[in-house]
DSSP file (Angstrom, degrees, kcal/mol; ACC not computed):
  #  RESIDUE AA STRUCTURE BP1 BP2  ACC     N-H-->O    O-->H-N    N-H-->O    O-->H-N    TCO  KAPPA ALPHA  PHI   PSI    X-CA   Y-CA   Z-CA
    1    1 A M              0   0    0      0, 0.0     2,-0.1     0, 0.0     0, 0.0   0.000 360.0 360.0 360.0 132.0    0.0    0.0    0.0
    2    2 A A        -     0   0    0      1,-0.1     2,-0.2     0, 0.0     0, 0.0  -0.438 360.0-118.7 -73.1 144.7    1.4    3.4   -1.0
    3    3 A L        -     0   0    0     -2,-0.1     2,-0.3     1,-0.1    -1,-0.1  -0.588  24.7-118.6 -82.1 145.5    1.9    6.0    1.8
    4    4 A L        -     0   0    0     -2,-0.2    -1,-0.1     1,-0.0     6,-0.0  -0.627  26.9-124.1 -82.1 143.1    0.0    9.2    1.7
    5    5 A Q    >   -     0   0    0     -2,-0.3     3,-0.8     1,-0.1    -1,-0.0  -0.682  27.4-108.5 -88.5 138.6    2.1   12.4    1.4
    6    6 A P  T 3  S+     0   0    0      0, 0.0     3,-0.1     0, 0.0    -1,-0.1  -0.278  99.1  16.7 -63.6 151.8    1.7   15.1    4.0
    7    7 A E  T 3  S+     0   0    0      1,-0.2     2,-0.3     0, 0.0    -2,-0.0   0.824 101.0 123.9  55.4  36.6    0.0   18.4    3.1
    8    8 A S    <   -     0   0    0     -3,-0.8     2,-0.4    53,-0.1    -1,-0.2  -0.853  57.1-129.2-122.0 159.0   -1.5   16.7   -0.1
    9    9 A F        -     0   0    0     -2,-0.3     2,-0.4    -3,-0.1    -4,-0.1  -0.874  16.4-160.7-108.2 142.7   -5.0   16.4   -1.3
   10   10 A Y        -     0   0    0     -2,-0.4    51,-2.4     2,-0.0     2,-0.6  -0.991   5.9-153.0-126.6 127.6   -6.5   13.0   -2.4
   11   11 A H  E     -A   60   0A   0     -2,-0.4     2,-0.5    49,-0.2    49,-0.2  -0.881  13.2-168.0-101.3 115.1   -9.6   12.8   -4.6
   12   12 A I  E     -A   59   0A   0     47,-3.5    47,-2.9    -2,-0.6     2,-0.5  -0.923   1.2-168.8-111.4 124.0  -11.5    9.5   -4.0
   13   13 A Y  E     -A   58   0A   0     -2,-0.5     2,-0.5    45,-0.2    45,-0.2  -0.953   4.6-175.9-117.9 121.9  -14.2    8.6   -6.5
   14   14 A I  E     +A   57   0A   0     43,-3.0    43,-2.7    -2,-0.5     2,-0.4  -0.976  12.6 174.0-120.1 122.4  -16.6    5.7   -5.7
   15   15 A R  E     -A   56   0A   0     -2,-0.5    41,-0.2    41,-0.2     2,-0.1  -0.973  25.3-132.5-135.5 144.1  -19.1    4.8   -8.5
   16   16 A A        -     0   0    0     39,-2.6     2,-0.3    -2,-0.4     6,-0.1  -0.386  46.2 -82.2 -81.2 167.1  -21.7    2.1   -9.0
   17   17 A N  S >  S-     0   0    0      4,-0.2     3,-2.2    -2,-0.1    -1,-0.1  -0.534  87.7 -37.2 -71.1 134.0  -22.0    0.2  -12.3
   18   18 A G  T 3  S-     0   0    0     -2,-0.3    -2,-0.1     1,-0.3    37,-0.0  -0.216 121.4 -27.7  54.8-131.4  -23.9    2.0  -15.0
   19   19 A S  T 3  S+     0   0    0      2,-0.0    -1,-0.3     3,-0.0    -2,-0.1   0.224 101.3 127.3-102.6  13.7  -26.8    3.9  -13.7
   20   20 A E    <   -     0   0    0     -3,-2.2    -4,-0.3     1,-0.1     2,-0.2  -0.311  67.6-103.3 -67.1 153.6  -27.4    1.7  -10.6
   21   21 A N        -     0   0    0      1,-0.1    34,-0.3    -6,-0.1    -4,-0.2  -0.555  19.0-138.1 -75.4 143.1  -27.5    3.2   -7.2
   22   22 A L  S    S+     0   0    0     32,-2.4     2,-0.4    -2,-0.2    33,-0.1   0.896  93.6  28.7 -68.4 -40.6  -24.4    2.8   -5.1
   23   23 A F        -     0   0    0     31,-0.6    -1,-0.2     1,-0.1     3,-0.0  -0.983  66.0-159.2-122.5 133.2  -26.5    2.0   -2.0
   24   24 A R  S    S+     0   0    0     -2,-0.4     2,-0.3    -3,-0.1    -1,-0.1   0.756  79.6  35.4 -82.4 -25.0  -29.9    0.4   -2.2
   25   25 A K  S >> S-     0   0    0      1,-0.1     4,-1.4     0, 0.0     3,-0.7  -0.955  76.1-127.0-130.5 148.4  -31.1    1.6    1.2
   26   26 A D  H 3> S+     0   0    0     -2,-0.3     4,-2.6     1,-0.2     5,-0.2   0.863 111.0  60.8 -58.9 -35.9  -30.4    4.7    3.3
   27   27 A E  H 3> S+     0   0    0      1,-0.2     4,-2.0     2,-0.2    -1,-0.2   0.833 100.9  53.7 -64.0 -30.6  -29.3    2.6    6.2
   28   28 A N  H <> S+     0   0    0     -3,-0.7     4,-2.3     2,-0.2    -1,-0.2   0.899 109.4  48.1 -67.7 -40.6  -26.5    1.1    4.0
   29   29 A Y  H  X S+     0   0    0     -4,-1.4     4,-2.5     2,-0.2    -2,-0.2   0.919 110.6  50.8 -65.5 -43.5  -25.3    4.7    3.2
   30   30 A R  H  X S+     0   0    0     -4,-2.6     4,-2.4     1,-0.2    -1,-0.2   0.894 110.0  50.6 -61.2 -39.2  -25.4    5.6    6.8
   31   31 A Y  H  X S+     0   0    0     -4,-2.0     4,-2.5     2,-0.2     5,-0.2   0.927 109.0  51.5 -63.1 -44.9  -23.3    2.5    7.7
   32   32 A F  H  X S+     0   0    0     -4,-2.3     4,-2.6     1,-0.2    -2,-0.2   0.933 111.9  46.4 -56.7 -48.3  -20.8    3.4    5.0
   33   33 A L  H  X S+     0   0    0     -4,-2.5     4,-2.7     1,-0.2     5,-0.2   0.909 111.0  52.2 -63.0 -41.9  -20.4    7.0    6.4
   34   34 A K  H  X S+     0   0    0     -4,-2.4     4,-2.2     1,-0.2    -1,-0.2   0.921 113.0  44.4 -60.5 -44.8  -20.1    5.7   10.0
   35   35 A Q  H  X S+     0   0    0     -4,-2.5     4,-2.4     2,-0.2    -1,-0.2   0.892 111.9  53.2 -67.0 -40.0  -17.3    3.3    9.0
   36   36 A W  H  X S+     0   0    0     -4,-2.6     4,-2.4    -5,-0.2    -2,-0.2   0.933 111.4  45.4 -60.9 -46.9  -15.6    6.0    6.9
   37   37 A V  H  X S+     0   0    0     -4,-2.7     4,-2.2     1,-0.2    -1,-0.2   0.909 110.8  54.5 -63.4 -42.4  -15.6    8.4    9.9
   38   38 A K  H  < S+     0   0    0     -4,-2.2     4,-0.5    -5,-0.2    -1,-0.2   0.913 112.0  43.3 -57.4 -44.9  -14.4    5.6   12.2
   39   39 A E  H >< S+     0   0    0     -4,-2.4     3,-1.0     1,-0.2     4,-0.2   0.879 111.1  54.3 -71.0 -38.2  -11.4    4.9    9.9
   40   40 A L  H >< S+     0   0    0     -4,-2.4     3,-1.9     1,-0.2     5,-0.4   0.879 101.0  60.5 -62.3 -36.7  -10.6    8.6    9.4
   41   41 A Q  T 3< S+     0   0    0     -4,-2.2    -1,-0.2     1,-0.3    -2,-0.2   0.693  95.6  62.1 -66.4 -17.6  -10.4    9.1   13.1
   42   42 A K  T <  S+     0   0    0     -3,-1.0    -1,-0.3    -4,-0.5     2,-0.2   0.539 108.7  48.3 -80.9  -7.0   -7.6    6.6   13.3
   43   43 A T  S <  S-     0   0    0     -3,-1.9    -3,-0.0    -4,-0.2     0, 0.0  -0.578  88.2-112.8-121.6-178.1   -5.5    8.8   11.1
   44   44 A E  S    S+     0   0    0     -2,-0.2     2,-0.1     2,-0.1    -3,-0.1   0.208  76.9 121.6 -98.9  12.0   -4.5   12.5   10.8
   45   45 A L        -     0   0    0     -5,-0.4     2,-0.4     1,-0.0    -2,-0.2  -0.405  49.9-151.4 -75.7 153.1   -6.5   12.8    7.6
   46   46 A M        -     0   0    0     15,-0.7     2,-0.6    -2,-0.1    -2,-0.1  -0.993  14.7-128.4-128.8 130.3   -9.3   15.3    7.4
   47   47 A L        +     0   0    0     -2,-0.4    14,-0.2     1,-0.2     3,-0.1  -0.674  30.0 174.8 -75.6 120.1  -12.4   15.1    5.2
   48   48 A I        +     0   0    0     12,-3.1     2,-0.3    -2,-0.6    -1,-0.2   0.815  61.3   4.5 -97.0 -38.5  -12.5   18.3    3.2
   49   49 A D  E     -B   60   0A   0     11,-1.3    11,-2.2     2,-0.0     2,-0.4  -0.997  53.0-167.8-150.8 148.0  -15.4   17.7    0.9
   50   50 A L  E     -B   59   0A   0     -2,-0.3     2,-0.5     9,-0.2     9,-0.2  -0.966   5.8-168.3-139.3 120.7  -18.1   15.1    0.2
   51   51 A E  E     -B   58   0A   0      7,-2.8     7,-2.1    -2,-0.4     2,-0.5  -0.935  10.9-166.2-109.9 132.7  -20.3   15.0   -2.8
   52   52 A Y  E     +B   57   0A   0     -2,-0.5     2,-0.3     5,-0.2     5,-0.2  -0.972  18.2 154.7-125.7 125.6  -23.2   12.6   -2.8
   53   53 A T        -     0   0    0      3,-2.1     3,-0.4    -2,-0.5   -31,-0.2  -0.854  56.7 -95.9-132.4 175.2  -25.4   11.5   -5.7
   54   54 A M  S    S+     0   0    0     -2,-0.3   -32,-2.4     1,-0.2   -31,-0.6   0.791 120.2  28.8 -65.7 -27.6  -27.4    8.3   -6.0
   55   55 A N  S    S+     0   0    0    -34,-0.3   -39,-2.6     1,-0.2     2,-0.3   0.389 122.0  29.7-120.4   7.2  -24.8    6.4   -8.0
   56   56 A H  E     -A   15   0A   0     -3,-0.4    -3,-2.1   -41,-0.2     2,-0.4  -0.993  52.5-153.7-157.8 160.5  -21.5    7.9   -6.9
   57   57 A R  E     -AB  14  52A   0    -43,-2.7   -43,-3.0    -2,-0.3     2,-0.5  -0.984   7.2-161.9-130.3 141.5  -19.6    9.5   -4.0
   58   58 A I  E     -AB  13  51A   0     -7,-2.1    -7,-2.8    -2,-0.4     2,-0.4  -0.994  10.9-176.0-124.4 126.3  -16.6   11.9   -4.3
   59   59 A L  E     -AB  12  50A   0    -47,-2.9   -47,-3.5    -2,-0.5     2,-0.5  -0.958  10.9-162.0-120.9 139.2  -14.5   12.5   -1.2
   60   60 A V  E      AB  11  49A   0    -11,-2.2   -12,-3.1    -2,-0.4   -11,-1.3  -0.983 360.0 360.0-119.7 121.3  -11.6   14.9   -0.9
   61   61 A I              0   0    0    -51,-2.4   -15,-0.7    -2,-0.5   -50,-0.1   0.351 360.0 360.0-119.5 360.0   -9.2   14.2    2.0
């Protein structure tokens, strides 16, 4: 696994296949966010932006 560089920005793009929704239920999306925050708190990374649509997520850390 590559190491992240300090004082750098990382653009993370998560997309479903075709026009399908990434999460079928709101509770699945809430679980994803809860896990994401939990993992971020173990690091010195900071979530700067989060874009949400039905079939993709964009995160900037």
